N, C-alpha and C positions, 0 to 999 in steps of 0.2 A: 639510562644506561647504567649498567652495574659498575660502580666505582672500582671494584676489585679487578675488573678487566681492563681498566684504562691503560696500564703500562703495556699490555699486549696490543691494544688498539694503536697506541702511540708508536710503538715499534713498527707495526705493520704499515702505518701511515708513513713513517720516516723512510721505509724501504720501498714505498710505492706499491705495496701489496694490499692496501686497505680498499674496501668497497665503499663507494660514495654514490649518492643519487644527486644528479645535477637537474634541478627543476627550474624551468624557464617559464615565466608568465608574461603575457602581453596584455596591456591595458589594466594595470600599470606594467611597465617594462622592468623586470627584475629577474635575477638569477639567485636561486637559493641552493645551498649545498647541505646535504643531510648525511651525516656519517661522523666518524669512520666506523666501519664494521669489518670484523675479521672474516666473516663468512657471508657469501652472497645471499644465501637463503634467510639469514637473520635480517639483513637489510630488506629483502622482499617482504618479510613478515611484518616489519615495522613501518614500511613506506605508506601503506594505505591511510594510517592515522595522520601522518605528516601531510599527505596530499589533501586529506579531508580538511585539515586546519587551514591550508592555503586556499582551498576552494571556498571556504566560508568568507574569505575576503572578496569574493566575486570577481576574479580576473576575467577578462574577455576570453583568454585561452590559457591552457596550462599543458606543458610538455615535460617529460622527464626521460633521462637516460641513466643507466647504471654503468659506472666506470670503476675500473681498478686503477687507482692513481694515488699520488701524494697530494695532499691539500692542506693549505694553511689558512690563516685569516686573510681577508674577511670571508665569512661564510654567507654573506648576503651582499649582492652587488646591485645597486639601483641604477638603472640606465635611464 
């Protein structure tokens, strides 16, 4: 992510306007958050690389949703 855009992303996230991907894996059970992004199409363009990295860990299944929300730490939740 471009460090010059971080203040804009941080502001959008604080207002609940940032785009995030919520990625849930089963086998192992985990939820990963990818973001924040100011524009949905930027998230959609970057998401395949993130999903590819997670698929390399060979989960039994992987699902994702795109959400416009506010998100803080932790960005990974192991269940």
